[in-house]
N, C-alpha and C positions, 0 to 999 in steps of 0.2 A: 770678729772683732762685727761689733754691733755697727752699726747705721745710724748716725747723730740726726737728730730729728731737728728740723728748723721750727722759729719759732712761731712760724704760722702753721707747721702741722702739728705743733704741741696745742696750740692755742684751737683748732678746730677741733680738735682729739675731744679736748676739756667742753668748749661748746659744745658737741654733739653728744658729748656722755651726759654732760649735764641737761639736753636734751630729752635721753632717754628715761634720764632720771624723773625728771617731769611726767613723763608719759606711765612711771612705773612699769618701764619692761626693761630688758637686758636686750634687744635685738627691736628692731623693725618690726621682722619677719612676724615679733607676737601681735603686732597689733591687729585689729581689724583693717578690713578693704578702707572703708572711711577716715577710721585715726589715722592710717599709714599715709594717705594722700593729706591730710592735716599736717603731720606731722614732718613730711616731707616739703609742703606749702612755708612752714612756719622756718622749717632750716634755708629754704630758697631767702626768704623774706628777709629773715633775722642776721644771718650770718655776714651780709655783704655791710652790716651796720659795725658787727664785733672784728670784723676784720680790718677796716679802715682803724678803729679805734686800736689794735693791736698794733699795726704798722704805722702807727702816726707813734703809737709812744717809744719809738726806737729798738735797742736791741736787748733782750734780757740776755742779763748773767747767765754763767753755769749753776750756781746756787740757784736763781728762779728756775731756769731748765727743769732743775732737779727735785725742785719742790712741785712744780704743776706737774711733772710726771708722778711722782709721788702720789699727789693725790687723785691722779689717773687710774693709777694702781690700785689703791684703798677703795675707791669708788666701785670698781670692777670686783673688785674680792666681796666686797660687801653682798654687792649683787648677787654672786655666784653664792655664797653663803647664803642669802634670801631662797634664791633660786631652788638651793639642796633641801630649804629646808618646809618648802608647801610641798 
């Protein structure tokens, strides 16, 4: 049985994946040392505001959680496909 992710875990996964997309990578390990530092500094700076927004919005419905997870899965699949084409 799969463990259900919390609203905050789902939101963070989406936030992190979105940030990876902005940097054009599938993993922070693929960034240069300078870009990796920049990446994590942005995460550290921007996540608290995104987290507040998520916690203030209240609970997500099961349908919303499913849609968010589907989007995360699709983004990962697209990154994997693009990675394999390079």
